[in-house]
C-alpha positions in Angstrom: -50.0 47.5 -11.9 -49.7 44.2 -10.2 -46.2 42.6 -9.8 -45.3 39.1 -10.9 -45.4 36.4 -8.2 -42.0 34.7 -7.7 -43.4 31.5 -6.3 -41.6 28.9 -8.5 -39.3 28.0 -11.3 -40.0 28.8 -14.9 -40.4 26.0 -17.4 -37.1 26.9 -19.0 -35.2 26.6 -15.6 -36.7 23.2 -15.0 -35.8 22.0 -18.5 -32.2 23.1 -18.1 -31.9 21.5 -14.7 -33.3 18.2 -16.0 -30.9 18.3 -18.9 -27.9 18.8 -16.6 -29.1 15.9 -14.4 -29.6 13.7 -17.5 -26.1 14.4 -18.7 -24.7 13.6 -15.3 -26.6 10.4 -15.1 -25.4 9.3 -18.5 -21.8 10.0 -17.4 -22.3 8.0 -14.2 -23.8 5.0 -16.1 -21.0 5.0 -18.7 -18.4 4.9 -15.9 -20.3 2.0 -14.2 -20.4 0.1 -17.6 -16.7 0.8 -18.2 -15.8 -0.5 -14.7 -17.9 -3.7 -15.2 -16.3 -4.3 -18.6 -12.8 -3.8 -17.1 -13.5 -6.2 -14.2 -14.8 -8.8 -16.7 -11.6 -8.4 -18.9 -9.3 -8.6 -15.9 -11.1 -11.8 -14.8 -10.7 -13.3 -18.3 -7.1 -12.4 -18.4 -6.4 -13.9 -15.0 -8.1 -17.1 -15.9 -6.3 -17.2 -19.3 -3.0 -16.7 -17.4 -3.8 -19.7 -15.2 -4.7 -21.8 -18.2 -1.4 -21.0 -19.8 0.7 -21.6 -16.7 -1.2 -24.9 -16.2 -0.4 -26.0 -19.7 3.3 -25.1 -19.4 3.5 -26.9 -16.1 1.8 -30.0 -17.6 4.4 -30.1 -20.4 7.3 -29.6 -17.9 6.0 -32.4 -15.7 5.4 -34.8 -18.6 9.1 -35.2 -18.8 9.0 -34.9 -22.6 11.3 -32.4 -24.4 9.0 -30.5 -26.7 9.7 -30.4 -30.4 10.1 -27.0 -32.2 6.8 -25.9 -33.7 3.2 -25.2 -32.9 0.7 -27.4 -31.0 -2.8 -26.5 -29.9 -5.7 -27.8 -28.0 -8.6 -26.9 -25.8 -9.3 -27.2 -22.1 -12.2 -26.6 -19.7 -11.3 -24.3 -16.9 -13.5 -22.3 -14.5 -16.6 -23.3 -16.3 -15.5 -22.1 -19.7 -13.8 -23.6 -22.7 -10.4 -22.2 -23.5 -8.3 -22.6 -26.7 -4.5 -22.7 -26.2 -1.6 -22.7 -28.7 2.0 -23.5 -27.7 4.7 -22.1 -30.0 7.9 -23.9 -29.1 11.2 -22.3 -30.3 14.9 -22.8 -29.9 17.0 -20.9 -27.4 20.7 -20.3 -27.3 21.0 -23.1 -24.7 21.0 -26.4 -26.5 19.0 -28.3 -23.9 16.3 -25.7 -23.4 13.2 -24.7 -25.3 11.1 -21.5 -25.2 7.3 -21.9 -25.1 4.9 -19.0 -25.9 1.5 -20.1 -24.7 -1.4 -18.2 -26.4 -4.8 -18.6 -24.8 -8.2 -17.4 -26.1 -11.8 -18.2 -25.4 -13.1 -21.2 -27.4 -15.9 -19.1 -29.0 -13.3 -16.4 -30.1 -10.1 -18.2 -30.9 -8.7 -15.3 -33.0 -8.8 -12.9 -30.0 -5.9 -13.9 -27.8 -6.6 -13.1 -24.1 -3.2 -13.8 -22.7 0.3 -14.8 -23.8 2.6 -16.5 -21.2 6.2 -17.5 -21.9 7.9 -20.4 -20.2 11.0 -22.5 -20.6 11.5 -26.3 -20.6 14.8 -27.9 -20.1 15.8 -31.4 -21.3 15.7 -33.7 -18.3 19.0 -35.3 -17.3 19.4 -37.9 -14.6 16.5 -39.1 -12.6 12.9 -38.4 -13.6 10.6 -36.0 -11.7 8.9 -38.8 -9.9 12.1 -39.6 -7.9 12.5 -36.1 -6.6 12.2 -36.2 -2.8 9.8 -33.2 -2.2 9.2 -34.1 1.4 12.6 -34.9 2.7 12.1 -38.7 3.1 15.4 -39.7 1.5 18.1 -41.7 3.1 20.0 -40.2 6.1 22.9 -38.0 5.0 21.6 -37.6 1.4 21.0 -34.1 0.2 17.3 -33.4 0.7 17.0 -36.6 2.8 16.4 -37.0 6.5 19.3 -35.6 8.5 21.9 -37.9 10.0 21.4 -37.9 13.7 25.2 -37.6 14.2 25.4 -34.3 12.2 24.2 -31.0 13.7 21.3 -29.4 11.9 22.3 -27.2 9.0 22.9 -23.6 10.0 23.5 -24.4 13.7 26.8 -24.4 15.5 27.6 -27.0 18.1 28.0 -25.5 21.5 31.3 -26.0 23.2 31.2 -28.3 26.3 30.2 -26.5 29.4 33.0 -25.7 31.9 32.4 -26.6 35.6 31.2 -23.6 37.6 33.5 -22.3 40.3 32.2 -21.8 43.8 32.6 -18.1 44.7 33.2 -19.0 48.4 36.2 -21.1 47.7 39.5 -19.4 47.5 41.6 -20.9 44.7 44.8 -19.9 46.6 44.1 -22.1 49.6 
């Protein structure tokens, strides 16, 4: 009787090996798809946060004290159209308003991508345009150029230097 040659794999072994490889590849492709989707969502959320912060800053810099209620609009940012809705509400502080800025993509306005909250205070005194951001005010004014007579803030004036004594001279002579 002649023995069986063990020169290769059986069809069943090859089929099982291919099934294991196929299941592994499906899992790897699903992980790649999930990662790409997460990256896309994080990018959208970051852009929506920037849109919301830009709108809050625009309202703050306008100098207007917002009325309580809802306002909305759209803006183009990073090559996409975004829909924003500002919900302004009262705060316990009389001269301050809370703004909840909801941002969504223009094509899906019902799906909020980001919500950012900011506060706006009623402006008192001079408008924002007169704020001296670069320190070019009058000498001696807070935020202005320093008065040449005053020492710089945080520095202590050094006491006057005492004359040095000559070590060869005897003070008792």
